[in-house]
mmCIF entry with sequence, helices, sheets and N, C-alpha, C, O atoms, coordinates in Angstrom:
data_MODEL
# 
_entry.id   MODEL 
# 
_entity.id                         1 
_entity.type                       polymer 
_entity.pdbx_number_of_molecules   1 
# 
_entity_poly.entity_id                      1 
_entity_poly.type                           'polypeptide(L)' 
_entity_poly.nstd_linkage                   no 
_entity_poly.nstd_monomer                   no 
_entity_poly.pdbx_seq_one_letter_code       
;(UNK)(UNK)(UNK)(UNK)(UNK)(UNK)(UNK)(UNK)(UNK)(UNK)(UNK)(UNK)(UNK)(UNK)(UNK)(UNK)
(UNK)(UNK)(UNK)(UNK)(UNK)(UNK)(UNK)(UNK)(UNK)(UNK)(UNK)(UNK)(UNK)(UNK)(UNK)(UNK)
(UNK)(UNK)(UNK)(UNK)(UNK)(UNK)(UNK)(UNK)(UNK)(UNK)(UNK)(UNK)(UNK)(UNK)(UNK)(UNK)
(UNK)(UNK)(UNK)(UNK)
;
_entity_poly.pdbx_seq_one_letter_code_can   XXXXXXXXXXXXXXXXXXXXXXXXXXXXXXXXXXXXXXXXXXXXXXXXXXXX 
_entity_poly.pdbx_strand_id                 A 
# 
loop_
_entity_poly_seq.entity_id 
_entity_poly_seq.num 
_entity_poly_seq.mon_id 
_entity_poly_seq.hetero 
1 1  UNK n 
1 2  UNK n 
1 3  UNK n 
1 4  UNK n 
1 5  UNK n 
1 6  UNK n 
1 7  UNK n 
1 8  UNK n 
1 9  UNK n 
1 10 UNK n 
1 11 UNK n 
1 12 UNK n 
1 13 UNK n 
1 14 UNK n 
1 15 UNK n 
1 16 UNK n 
1 17 UNK n 
1 18 UNK n 
1 19 UNK n 
1 20 UNK n 
1 21 UNK n 
1 22 UNK n 
1 23 UNK n 
1 24 UNK n 
1 25 UNK n 
1 26 UNK n 
1 27 UNK n 
1 28 UNK n 
1 29 UNK n 
1 30 UNK n 
1 31 UNK n 
1 32 UNK n 
1 33 UNK n 
1 34 UNK n 
1 35 UNK n 
1 36 UNK n 
1 37 UNK n 
1 38 UNK n 
1 39 UNK n 
1 40 UNK n 
1 41 UNK n 
1 42 UNK n 
1 43 UNK n 
1 44 UNK n 
1 45 UNK n 
1 46 UNK n 
1 47 UNK n 
1 48 UNK n 
1 49 UNK n 
1 50 UNK n 
1 51 UNK n 
1 52 UNK n 
# 
_struct_asym.id          A 
_struct_asym.entity_id   1 
# 
_struct_conf.conf_type_id            HELX_P 
_struct_conf.id                      HELX_P1 
_struct_conf.pdbx_PDB_helix_id       AA1 
_struct_conf.beg_label_comp_id       UNK 
_struct_conf.beg_label_asym_id       A 
_struct_conf.beg_label_seq_id        2 
_struct_conf.pdbx_beg_PDB_ins_code   ? 
_struct_conf.end_label_comp_id       UNK 
_struct_conf.end_label_asym_id       A 
_struct_conf.end_label_seq_id        51 
_struct_conf.pdbx_end_PDB_ins_code   ? 
_struct_conf.beg_auth_comp_id        UNK 
_struct_conf.beg_auth_asym_id        A 
_struct_conf.beg_auth_seq_id         2 
_struct_conf.end_auth_comp_id        UNK 
_struct_conf.end_auth_asym_id        A 
_struct_conf.end_auth_seq_id         51 
_struct_conf.pdbx_PDB_helix_class    1 
_struct_conf.details                 ? 
_struct_conf.pdbx_PDB_helix_length   50 
# 
_struct_conf_type.id          HELX_P 
_struct_conf_type.criteria    ? 
_struct_conf_type.reference   ? 
# 
loop_
_atom_site.group_PDB 
_atom_site.id 
_atom_site.type_symbol 
_atom_site.label_atom_id 
_atom_site.label_alt_id 
_atom_site.label_comp_id 
_atom_site.label_asym_id 
_atom_site.label_entity_id 
_atom_site.label_seq_id 
_atom_site.pdbx_PDB_ins_code 
_atom_site.Cartn_x 
_atom_site.Cartn_y 
_atom_site.Cartn_z 
_atom_site.occupancy 
_atom_site.B_iso_or_equiv 
_atom_site.pdbx_formal_charge 
_atom_site.auth_seq_id 
_atom_site.auth_comp_id 
_atom_site.auth_asym_id 
_atom_site.auth_atom_id 
_atom_site.pdbx_PDB_model_num 
ATOM 1   N N  . UNK A 1 1  ? -38.530 -7.192 -23.530 1.00 0.00 ? 1  UNK A N  1 
ATOM 2   C CA . UNK A 1 1  ? -38.126 -5.860 -23.094 1.00 0.00 ? 1  UNK A CA 1 
ATOM 3   C C  . UNK A 1 1  ? -37.348 -5.952 -21.786 1.00 0.00 ? 1  UNK A C  1 
ATOM 4   O O  . UNK A 1 1  ? -36.287 -5.349 -21.628 1.00 0.00 ? 1  UNK A O  1 
ATOM 5   N N  . UNK A 1 2  ? -37.903 -6.724 -20.853 1.00 0.00 ? 2  UNK A N  1 
ATOM 6   C CA . UNK A 1 2  ? -37.228 -6.875 -19.563 1.00 0.00 ? 2  UNK A CA 1 
ATOM 7   C C  . UNK A 1 2  ? -35.864 -7.550 -19.754 1.00 0.00 ? 2  UNK A C  1 
ATOM 8   O O  . UNK A 1 2  ? -34.889 -7.218 -19.081 1.00 0.00 ? 2  UNK A O  1 
ATOM 9   N N  . UNK A 1 3  ? -35.823 -8.508 -20.691 1.00 0.00 ? 3  UNK A N  1 
ATOM 10  C CA . UNK A 1 3  ? -34.570 -9.208 -20.971 1.00 0.00 ? 3  UNK A CA 1 
ATOM 11  C C  . UNK A 1 3  ? -33.511 -8.230 -21.483 1.00 0.00 ? 3  UNK A C  1 
ATOM 12  O O  . UNK A 1 3  ? -32.357 -8.263 -21.057 1.00 0.00 ? 3  UNK A O  1 
ATOM 13  N N  . UNK A 1 4  ? -33.932 -7.350 -22.414 1.00 0.00 ? 4  UNK A N  1 
ATOM 14  C CA . UNK A 1 4  ? -33.002 -6.367 -22.970 1.00 0.00 ? 4  UNK A CA 1 
ATOM 15  C C  . UNK A 1 4  ? -32.497 -5.429 -21.882 1.00 0.00 ? 4  UNK A C  1 
ATOM 16  O O  . UNK A 1 4  ? -31.315 -5.088 -21.840 1.00 0.00 ? 4  UNK A O  1 
ATOM 17  N N  . UNK A 1 5  ? -33.402 -5.020 -21.005 1.00 0.00 ? 5  UNK A N  1 
ATOM 18  C CA . UNK A 1 5  ? -33.023 -4.119 -19.921 1.00 0.00 ? 5  UNK A CA 1 
ATOM 19  C C  . UNK A 1 5  ? -31.991 -4.792 -19.017 1.00 0.00 ? 5  UNK A C  1 
ATOM 20  O O  . UNK A 1 5  ? -31.000 -4.187 -18.609 1.00 0.00 ? 5  UNK A O  1 
ATOM 21  N N  . UNK A 1 6  ? -32.261 -6.077 -18.716 1.00 0.00 ? 6  UNK A N  1 
ATOM 22  C CA . UNK A 1 6  ? -31.341 -6.825 -17.856 1.00 0.00 ? 6  UNK A CA 1 
ATOM 23  C C  . UNK A 1 6  ? -29.969 -6.942 -18.520 1.00 0.00 ? 6  UNK A C  1 
ATOM 24  O O  . UNK A 1 6  ? -28.936 -6.773 -17.872 1.00 0.00 ? 6  UNK A O  1 
ATOM 25  N N  . UNK A 1 7  ? -29.975 -7.235 -19.825 1.00 0.00 ? 7  UNK A N  1 
ATOM 26  C CA . UNK A 1 7  ? -28.714 -7.351 -20.549 1.00 0.00 ? 7  UNK A CA 1 
ATOM 27  C C  . UNK A 1 7  ? -27.954 -6.022 -20.530 1.00 0.00 ? 7  UNK A C  1 
ATOM 28  O O  . UNK A 1 7  ? -26.736 -5.997 -20.351 1.00 0.00 ? 7  UNK A O  1 
ATOM 29  N N  . UNK A 1 8  ? -28.679 -4.929 -20.714 1.00 0.00 ? 8  UNK A N  1 
ATOM 30  C CA . UNK A 1 8  ? -28.058 -3.607 -20.706 1.00 0.00 ? 8  UNK A CA 1 
ATOM 31  C C  . UNK A 1 8  ? -27.422 -3.305 -19.362 1.00 0.00 ? 8  UNK A C  1 
ATOM 32  O O  . UNK A 1 8  ? -26.312 -2.778 -19.297 1.00 0.00 ? 8  UNK A O  1 
ATOM 33  N N  . UNK A 1 9  ? -28.130 -3.642 -18.284 1.00 0.00 ? 9  UNK A N  1 
ATOM 34  C CA . UNK A 1 9  ? -27.608 -3.403 -16.938 1.00 0.00 ? 9  UNK A CA 1 
ATOM 35  C C  . UNK A 1 9  ? -26.360 -4.251 -16.709 1.00 0.00 ? 9  UNK A C  1 
ATOM 36  O O  . UNK A 1 9  ? -25.371 -3.765 -16.160 1.00 0.00 ? 9  UNK A O  1 
ATOM 37  N N  . UNK A 1 10 ? -26.403 -5.517 -17.127 1.00 0.00 ? 10 UNK A N  1 
ATOM 38  C CA . UNK A 1 10 ? -25.247 -6.398 -16.958 1.00 0.00 ? 10 UNK A CA 1 
ATOM 39  C C  . UNK A 1 10 ? -24.055 -5.867 -17.740 1.00 0.00 ? 10 UNK A C  1 
ATOM 40  O O  . UNK A 1 10 ? -22.927 -5.875 -17.249 1.00 0.00 ? 10 UNK A O  1 
ATOM 41  N N  . UNK A 1 11 ? -24.313 -5.400 -18.969 1.00 0.00 ? 11 UNK A N  1 
ATOM 42  C CA . UNK A 1 11 ? -23.245 -4.863 -19.800 1.00 0.00 ? 11 UNK A CA 1 
ATOM 43  C C  . UNK A 1 11 ? -22.642 -3.635 -19.127 1.00 0.00 ? 11 UNK A C  1 
ATOM 44  O O  . UNK A 1 11 ? -21.422 -3.481 -19.070 1.00 0.00 ? 11 UNK A O  1 
ATOM 45  N N  . UNK A 1 12 ? -23.508 -2.765 -18.621 1.00 0.00 ? 12 UNK A N  1 
ATOM 46  C CA . UNK A 1 12 ? -23.048 -1.550 -17.958 1.00 0.00 ? 12 UNK A CA 1 
ATOM 47  C C  . UNK A 1 12 ? -22.203 -1.893 -16.740 1.00 0.00 ? 12 UNK A C  1 
ATOM 48  O O  . UNK A 1 12 ? -21.148 -1.298 -16.524 1.00 0.00 ? 12 UNK A O  1 
ATOM 49  N N  . UNK A 1 13 ? -22.668 -2.852 -15.945 1.00 0.00 ? 13 UNK A N  1 
ATOM 50  C CA . UNK A 1 13 ? -21.934 -3.253 -14.740 1.00 0.00 ? 13 UNK A CA 1 
ATOM 51  C C  . UNK A 1 13 ? -20.575 -3.834 -15.111 1.00 0.00 ? 13 UNK A C  1 
ATOM 52  O O  . UNK A 1 13 ? -19.575 -3.538 -14.458 1.00 0.00 ? 13 UNK A O  1 
ATOM 53  N N  . UNK A 1 14 ? -20.531 -4.666 -16.163 1.00 0.00 ? 14 UNK A N  1 
ATOM 54  C CA . UNK A 1 14 ? -19.254 -5.258 -16.553 1.00 0.00 ? 14 UNK A CA 1 
ATOM 55  C C  . UNK A 1 14 ? -18.301 -4.181 -17.060 1.00 0.00 ? 14 UNK A C  1 
ATOM 56  O O  . UNK A 1 14 ? -17.094 -4.266 -16.831 1.00 0.00 ? 14 UNK A O  1 
ATOM 57  N N  . UNK A 1 15 ? -18.829 -3.168 -17.749 1.00 0.00 ? 15 UNK A N  1 
ATOM 58  C CA . UNK A 1 15 ? -17.989 -2.065 -18.213 1.00 0.00 ? 15 UNK A CA 1 
ATOM 59  C C  . UNK A 1 15 ? -17.428 -1.300 -17.027 1.00 0.00 ? 15 UNK A C  1 
ATOM 60  O O  . UNK A 1 15 ? -16.243 -0.966 -17.002 1.00 0.00 ? 15 UNK A O  1 
ATOM 61  N N  . UNK A 1 16 ? -18.275 -1.022 -16.044 1.00 0.00 ? 16 UNK A N  1 
ATOM 62  C CA . UNK A 1 16 ? -17.827 -0.316 -14.849 1.00 0.00 ? 16 UNK A CA 1 
ATOM 63  C C  . UNK A 1 16 ? -16.761 -1.148 -14.136 1.00 0.00 ? 16 UNK A C  1 
ATOM 64  O O  . UNK A 1 16 ? -15.761 -0.608 -13.664 1.00 0.00 ? 16 UNK A O  1 
ATOM 65  N N  . UNK A 1 17 ? -16.978 -2.458 -14.062 1.00 0.00 ? 17 UNK A N  1 
ATOM 66  C CA . UNK A 1 17 ? -15.999 -3.352 -13.440 1.00 0.00 ? 17 UNK A CA 1 
ATOM 67  C C  . UNK A 1 17 ? -14.657 -3.262 -14.144 1.00 0.00 ? 17 UNK A C  1 
ATOM 68  O O  . UNK A 1 17 ? -13.619 -3.163 -13.490 1.00 0.00 ? 17 UNK A O  1 
ATOM 69  N N  . UNK A 1 18 ? -14.669 -3.296 -15.485 1.00 0.00 ? 18 UNK A N  1 
ATOM 70  C CA . UNK A 1 18 ? -13.407 -3.255 -16.219 1.00 0.00 ? 18 UNK A CA 1 
ATOM 71  C C  . UNK A 1 18 ? -12.716 -1.908 -16.025 1.00 0.00 ? 18 UNK A C  1 
ATOM 72  O O  . UNK A 1 18 ? -11.494 -1.852 -15.894 1.00 0.00 ? 18 UNK A O  1 
ATOM 73  N N  . UNK A 1 19 ? -13.495 -0.818 -16.007 1.00 0.00 ? 19 UNK A N  1 
ATOM 74  C CA . UNK A 1 19 ? -12.906 0.501  -15.765 1.00 0.00 ? 19 UNK A CA 1 
ATOM 75  C C  . UNK A 1 19 ? -12.296 0.543  -14.373 1.00 0.00 ? 19 UNK A C  1 
ATOM 76  O O  . UNK A 1 19 ? -11.194 1.060  -14.187 1.00 0.00 ? 19 UNK A O  1 
ATOM 77  N N  . UNK A 1 20 ? -13.013 0.000  -13.397 1.00 0.00 ? 20 UNK A N  1 
ATOM 78  C CA . UNK A 1 20 ? -12.533 -0.007 -12.012 1.00 0.00 ? 20 UNK A CA 1 
ATOM 79  C C  . UNK A 1 20 ? -11.251 -0.828 -11.895 1.00 0.00 ? 20 UNK A C  1 
ATOM 80  O O  . UNK A 1 20 ? -10.301 -0.420 -11.227 1.00 0.00 ? 20 UNK A O  1 
ATOM 81  N N  . UNK A 1 21 ? -11.234 -1.999 -12.556 1.00 0.00 ? 21 UNK A N  1 
ATOM 82  C CA . UNK A 1 21 ? -10.044 -2.846 -12.514 1.00 0.00 ? 21 UNK A CA 1 
ATOM 83  C C  . UNK A 1 21 ? -8.863  -2.153 -13.177 1.00 0.00 ? 21 UNK A C  1 
ATOM 84  O O  . UNK A 1 21 ? -7.737  -2.236 -12.686 1.00 0.00 ? 21 UNK A O  1 
ATOM 85  N N  . UNK A 1 22 ? -9.113  -1.467 -14.291 1.00 0.00 ? 22 UNK A N  1 
ATOM 86  C CA . UNK A 1 22 ? -8.046  -0.733 -14.966 1.00 0.00 ? 22 UNK A CA 1 
ATOM 87  C C  . UNK A 1 22 ? -7.496  0.337  -14.048 1.00 0.00 ? 22 UNK A C  1 
ATOM 88  O O  . UNK A 1 22 ? -6.282  0.517  -13.952 1.00 0.00 ? 22 UNK A O  1 
ATOM 89  N N  . UNK A 1 23 ? -8.388  1.049  -13.369 1.00 0.00 ? 23 UNK A N  1 
ATOM 90  C CA . UNK A 1 23 ? -8.007  2.104  -12.436 1.00 0.00 ? 23 UNK A CA 1 
ATOM 91  C C  . UNK A 1 23 ? -7.165  1.538  -11.298 1.00 0.00 ? 23 UNK A C  1 
ATOM 92  O O  . UNK A 1 23 ? -6.122  2.089  -10.945 1.00 0.00 ? 23 UNK A O  1 
ATOM 93  N N  . UNK A 1 24 ? -7.639  0.416  -10.725 1.00 0.00 ? 24 UNK A N  1 
ATOM 94  C CA . UNK A 1 24 ? -6.924  -0.217 -9.609  1.00 0.00 ? 24 UNK A CA 1 
ATOM 95  C C  . UNK A 1 24 ? -5.555  -0.716 -10.064 1.00 0.00 ? 24 UNK A C  1 
ATOM 96  O O  . UNK A 1 24 ? -4.561  -0.534 -9.362  1.00 0.00 ? 24 UNK A O  1 
ATOM 97  N N  . UNK A 1 25 ? -5.503  -1.347 -11.243 1.00 0.00 ? 25 UNK A N  1 
ATOM 98  C CA . UNK A 1 25 ? -4.227  -1.848 -11.756 1.00 0.00 ? 25 UNK A CA 1 
ATOM 99  C C  . UNK A 1 25 ? -3.261  -0.706 -12.006 1.00 0.00 ? 25 UNK A C  1 
ATOM 100 O O  . UNK A 1 25 ? -2.065  -0.832 -11.742 1.00 0.00 ? 25 UNK A O  1 
ATOM 101 N N  . UNK A 1 26 ? -3.774  0.416  -12.515 1.00 0.00 ? 26 UNK A N  1 
ATOM 102 C CA . UNK A 1 26 ? -2.935  1.586  -12.768 1.00 0.00 ? 26 UNK A CA 1 
ATOM 103 C C  . UNK A 1 26 ? -2.300  2.077  -11.477 1.00 0.00 ? 26 UNK A C  1 
ATOM 104 O O  . UNK A 1 26 ? -1.091  2.300  -11.418 1.00 0.00 ? 26 UNK A O  1 
ATOM 105 N N  . UNK A 1 27 ? -3.125  2.246  -10.435 1.00 0.00 ? 27 UNK A N  1 
ATOM 106 C CA . UNK A 1 27 ? -2.601  2.742  -9.165  1.00 0.00 ? 27 UNK A CA 1 
ATOM 107 C C  . UNK A 1 27 ? -1.674  1.740  -8.513  1.00 0.00 ? 27 UNK A C  1 
ATOM 108 O O  . UNK A 1 27 ? -0.661  2.120  -7.925  1.00 0.00 ? 27 UNK A O  1 
ATOM 109 N N  . UNK A 1 28 ? -2.014  0.442  -8.612  1.00 0.00 ? 28 UNK A N  1 
ATOM 110 C CA . UNK A 1 28 ? -1.156  -0.588 -8.031  1.00 0.00 ? 28 UNK A CA 1 
ATOM 111 C C  . UNK A 1 28 ? 0.212   -0.559 -8.709  1.00 0.00 ? 28 UNK A C  1 
ATOM 112 O O  . UNK A 1 28 ? 1.247   -0.623 -8.046  1.00 0.00 ? 28 UNK A O  1 
ATOM 113 N N  . UNK A 1 29 ? 0.203   -0.460 -10.042 1.00 0.00 ? 29 UNK A N  1 
ATOM 114 C CA . UNK A 1 29 ? 1.465   -0.390 -10.778 1.00 0.00 ? 29 UNK A CA 1 
ATOM 115 C C  . UNK A 1 29 ? 2.264   0.845  -10.402 1.00 0.00 ? 29 UNK A C  1 
ATOM 116 O O  . UNK A 1 29 ? 3.485   0.783  -10.260 1.00 0.00 ? 29 UNK A O  1 
ATOM 117 N N  . UNK A 1 30 ? 1.574   1.969  -10.240 1.00 0.00 ? 30 UNK A N  1 
ATOM 118 C CA . UNK A 1 30 ? 2.238   3.219  -9.875  1.00 0.00 ? 30 UNK A CA 1 
ATOM 119 C C  . UNK A 1 30 ? 2.894   3.092  -8.509  1.00 0.00 ? 30 UNK A C  1 
ATOM 120 O O  . UNK A 1 30 ? 4.049   3.481  -8.333  1.00 0.00 ? 30 UNK A O  1 
ATOM 121 N N  . UNK A 1 31 ? 2.163   2.550  -7.543  1.00 0.00 ? 31 UNK A N  1 
ATOM 122 C CA . UNK A 1 31 ? 2.686   2.406  -6.180  1.00 0.00 ? 31 UNK A CA 1 
ATOM 123 C C  . UNK A 1 31 ? 3.865   1.434  -6.165  1.00 0.00 ? 31 UNK A C  1 
ATOM 124 O O  . UNK A 1 31 ? 4.874   1.688  -5.507  1.00 0.00 ? 31 UNK A O  1 
ATOM 125 N N  . UNK A 1 32 ? 3.737   0.321  -6.890  1.00 0.00 ? 32 UNK A N  1 
ATOM 126 C CA . UNK A 1 32 ? 4.829   -0.657 -6.940  1.00 0.00 ? 32 UNK A CA 1 
ATOM 127 C C  . UNK A 1 32 ? 6.065   -0.024 -7.566  1.00 0.00 ? 32 UNK A C  1 
ATOM 128 O O  . UNK A 1 32 ? 7.180   -0.238 -7.091  1.00 0.00 ? 32 UNK A O  1 
ATOM 129 N N  . UNK A 1 33 ? 5.872   0.760  -8.637  1.00 0.00 ? 33 UNK A N  1 
ATOM 130 C CA . UNK A 1 33 ? 6.995   1.418  -9.296  1.00 0.00 ? 33 UNK A CA 1 
ATOM 131 C C  . UNK A 1 33 ? 7.648   2.414  -8.352  1.00 0.00 ? 33 UNK A C  1 
ATOM 132 O O  . UNK A 1 33 ? 8.873   2.518  -8.284  1.00 0.00 ? 33 UNK A O  1 
ATOM 133 N N  . UNK A 1 34 ? 6.811   3.144  -7.624  1.00 0.00 ? 34 UNK A N  1 
ATOM 134 C CA . UNK A 1 34 ? 7.320   4.133  -6.670  1.00 0.00 ? 34 UNK A CA 1 
ATOM 135 C C  . UNK A 1 34 ? 8.143   3.447  -5.584  1.00 0.00 ? 34 UNK A C  1 
ATOM 136 O O  . UNK A 1 34 ? 9.243   3.890  -5.254  1.00 0.00 ? 34 UNK A O  1 
ATOM 137 N N  . UNK A 1 35 ? 7.599   2.360  -5.031  1.00 0.00 ? 35 UNK A N  1 
ATOM 138 C CA . UNK A 1 35 ? 8.319   1.622  -3.988  1.00 0.00 ? 35 UNK A CA 1 
ATOM 139 C C  . UNK A 1 35 ? 9.627   1.055  -4.528  1.00 0.00 ? 35 UNK A C  1 
ATOM 140 O O  . UNK A 1 35 ? 10.653  1.094  -3.850  1.00 0.00 ? 35 UNK A O  1 
ATOM 141 N N  . UNK A 1 36 ? 9.588   0.533  -5.742  1.00 0.00 ? 36 UNK A N  1 
ATOM 142 C CA . UNK A 1 36 ? 10.799  -0.039 -6.336  1.00 0.00 ? 36 UNK A CA 1 
ATOM 143 C C  . UNK A 1 36 ? 11.852  1.048  -6.543  1.00 0.00 ? 36 UNK A C  1 
ATOM 144 O O  . UNK A 1 36 ? 13.030  0.825  -6.264  1.00 0.00 ? 36 UNK A O  1 
ATOM 145 N N  . UNK A 1 37 ? 11.444  2.213  -7.027  1.00 0.00 ? 37 UNK A N  1 
ATOM 146 C CA . UNK A 1 37 ? 12.403  3.294  -7.249  1.00 0.00 ? 37 UNK A CA 1 
ATOM 147 C C  . UNK A 1 37 ? 12.964  3.792  -5.920  1.00 0.00 ? 37 UNK A C  1 
ATOM 148 O O  . UNK A 1 37 ? 14.147  4.119  -5.825  1.00 0.00 ? 37 UNK A O  1 
ATOM 149 N N  . UNK A 1 38 ? 12.113  3.849  -4.896  1.00 0.00 ? 38 UNK A N  1 
ATOM 150 C CA . UNK A 1 38 ? 12.600  4.250  -3.573  1.00 0.00 ? 38 UNK A CA 1 
ATOM 151 C C  . UNK A 1 38 ? 13.617  3.238  -3.055  1.00 0.00 ? 38 UNK A C  1 
ATOM 152 O O  . UNK A 1 38 ? 14.650  3.612  -2.499  1.00 0.00 ? 38 UNK A O  1 
ATOM 153 N N  . UNK A 1 39 ? 13.318  1.964  -3.239  1.00 0.00 ? 39 UNK A N  1 
ATOM 154 C CA . UNK A 1 39 ? 14.225  0.917  -2.771  1.00 0.00 ? 39 UNK A CA 1 
ATOM 155 C C  . UNK A 1 39 ? 15.554  1.001  -3.533  1.00 0.00 ? 39 UNK A C  1 
ATOM 156 O O  . UNK A 1 39 ? 16.624  0.871  -2.937  1.00 0.00 ? 39 UNK A O  1 
ATOM 157 N N  . UNK A 1 40 ? 15.480  1.220  -4.854  1.00 0.00 ? 40 UNK A N  1 
ATOM 158 C CA . UNK A 1 40 ? 16.698  1.361  -5.651  1.00 0.00 ? 40 UNK A CA 1 
ATOM 159 C C  . UNK A 1 40 ? 17.480  2.591  -5.205  1.00 0.00 ? 40 UNK A C  1 
ATOM 160 O O  . UNK A 1 40 ? 18.709  2.562  -5.136  1.00 0.00 ? 40 UNK A O  1 
ATOM 161 N N  . UNK A 1 41 ? 16.768  3.664  -4.905  1.00 0.00 ? 41 UNK A N  1 
ATOM 162 C CA . UNK A 1 41 ? 17.411  4.899  -4.467  1.00 0.00 ? 41 UNK A CA 1 
ATOM 163 C C  . UNK A 1 41 ? 18.135  4.664  -3.142  1.00 0.00 ? 41 UNK A C  1 
ATOM 164 O O  . UNK A 1 41 ? 19.287  5.064  -2.980  1.00 0.00 ? 41 UNK A O  1 
ATOM 165 N N  . UNK A 1 42 ? 17.457  4.016  -2.200  1.00 0.00 ? 42 UNK A N  1 
ATOM 166 C CA . UNK A 1 42 ? 18.069  3.718  -0.906  1.00 0.00 ? 42 UNK A CA 1 
ATOM 167 C C  . UNK A 1 42 ? 19.270  2.797  -1.090  1.00 0.00 ? 42 UNK A C  1 
ATOM 168 O O  . UNK A 1 42 ? 20.301  2.971  -0.440  1.00 0.00 ? 42 UNK A O  1 
ATOM 169 N N  . UNK A 1 43 ? 19.131  1.830  -1.968  1.00 0.00 ? 43 UNK A N  1 
ATOM 170 C CA . UNK A 1 43 ? 20.216  0.902  -2.250  1.00 0.00 ? 43 UNK A CA 1 
ATOM 171 C C  . UNK A 1 43 ? 21.407  1.658  -2.833  1.00 0.00 ? 43 UNK A C  1 
ATOM 172 O O  . UNK A 1 43 ? 22.555  1.406  -2.469  1.00 0.00 ? 43 UNK A O  1 
ATOM 173 N N  . UNK A 1 44 ? 21.116  2.590  -3.745  1.00 0.00 ? 44 UNK A N  1 
ATOM 174 C CA . UNK A 1 44 ? 22.171  3.394  -4.361  1.00 0.00 ? 44 UNK A CA 1 
ATOM 175 C C  . UNK A 1 44 ? 22.886  4.253  -3.336  1.00 0.00 ? 44 UNK A C  1 
ATOM 176 O O  . UNK A 1 44 ? 24.115  4.331  -3.347  1.00 0.00 ? 44 UNK A O  1 
ATOM 177 N N  . UNK A 1 45 ? 22.144  4.895  -2.454  1.00 0.00 ? 45 UNK A N  1 
ATOM 178 C CA . UNK A 1 45 ? 22.771  5.739  -1.431  1.00 0.00 ? 45 UNK A CA 1 
ATOM 179 C C  . UNK A 1 45 ? 23.573  4.874  -0.467  1.00 0.00 ? 45 UNK A C  1 
ATOM 180 O O  . UNK A 1 45 ? 24.625  5.287  0.019   1.00 0.00 ? 45 UNK A O  1 
ATOM 181 N N  . UNK A 1 46 ? 23.073  3.677  -0.194  1.00 0.00 ? 46 UNK A N  1 
ATOM 182 C CA . UNK A 1 46 ? 23.779  2.748  0.690   1.00 0.00 ? 46 UNK A CA 1 
ATOM 183 C C  . UNK A 1 46 ? 25.137  2.378  0.092   1.00 0.00 ? 46 UNK A C  1 
ATOM 184 O O  . UNK A 1 46 ? 26.150  2.353  0.791   1.00 0.00 ? 46 UNK A O  1 
ATOM 185 N N  . UNK A 1 47 ? 25.144  2.091  -1.218  1.00 0.00 ? 47 UNK A N  1 
ATOM 186 C CA . UNK A 1 47 ? 26.395  1.753  -1.908  1.00 0.00 ? 47 UNK A CA 1 
ATOM 187 C C  . UNK A 1 47 ? 27.331  2.960  -1.904  1.00 0.00 ? 47 UNK A C  1 
ATOM 188 O O  . UNK A 1 47 ? 28.537  2.813  -1.702  1.00 0.00 ? 47 UNK A O  1 
ATOM 189 N N  . UNK A 1 48 ? 26.774  4.156  -2.126  1.00 0.00 ? 48 UNK A N  1 
ATOM 190 C CA . UNK A 1 48 ? 27.587  5.377  -2.121  1.00 0.00 ? 48 UNK A CA 1 
ATOM 191 C C  . UNK A 1 48 ? 28.242  5.559  -0.760  1.00 0.00 ? 48 UNK A C  1 
ATOM 192 O O  . UNK A 1 48 ? 29.414  5.924  -0.675  1.00 0.00 ? 48 UNK A O  1 
ATOM 193 N N  . UNK A 1 49 ? 27.487  5.304  0.306   1.00 0.00 ? 49 UNK A N  1 
ATOM 194 C CA . UNK A 1 49 ? 28.029  5.438  1.664   1.00 0.00 ? 49 UNK A CA 1 
ATOM 195 C C  . UNK A 1 49 ? 29.137  4.410  1.878   1.00 0.00 ? 49 UNK A C  1 
ATOM 196 O O  . UNK A 1 49 ? 30.163  4.716  2.485   1.00 0.00 ? 49 UNK A O  1 
ATOM 197 N N  . UNK A 1 50 ? 28.928  3.188  1.377   1.00 0.00 ? 50 UNK A N  1 
ATOM 198 C CA . UNK A 1 50 ? 29.952  2.151  1.517   1.00 0.00 ? 50 UNK A CA 1 
ATOM 199 C C  . UNK A 1 50 ? 31.208  2.522  0.732   1.00 0.00 ? 50 UNK A C  1 
ATOM 200 O O  . UNK A 1 50 ? 32.323  2.273  1.190   1.00 0.00 ? 50 UNK A O  1 
ATOM 201 N N  . UNK A 1 51 ? 31.032  3.113  -0.446  1.00 0.00 ? 51 UNK A N  1 
ATOM 202 C CA . UNK A 1 51 ? 32.160  3.446  -1.309  1.00 0.00 ? 51 UNK A CA 1 
ATOM 203 C C  . UNK A 1 51 ? 33.028  4.529  -0.686  1.00 0.00 ? 51 UNK A C  1 
ATOM 204 O O  . UNK A 1 51 ? 34.251  4.493  -0.827  1.00 0.00 ? 51 UNK A O  1 
ATOM 205 N N  . UNK A 1 52 ? 32.427  5.480  -0.008  1.00 0.00 ? 52 UNK A N  1 
ATOM 206 C CA . UNK A 1 52 ? 33.196  6.610  0.528   1.00 0.00 ? 52 UNK A CA 1 
ATOM 207 C C  . UNK A 1 52 ? 33.910  6.227  1.813   1.00 0.00 ? 52 UNK A C  1 
ATOM 208 O O  . UNK A 1 52 ? 34.605  7.054  2.404   1.00 0.00 ? 52 UNK A O  1 
# 
C-alpha cells in the first residue's frame, strides 16, 4: 500500500514537472519570438531610414 502511494506521488510530481516545463518552454518561446520580431522590426526601420 505504501509502495503504491509512493508511486502515485512520484507519478503526480513527474506530471506536474512536465506541465511546468511545457509552460516554461511556451513562455520562453513566446519571449524569444517577441524579441526576434522586435529586432527584425528595428532592423527594418533602420533599413528604411538608410534607404530614404
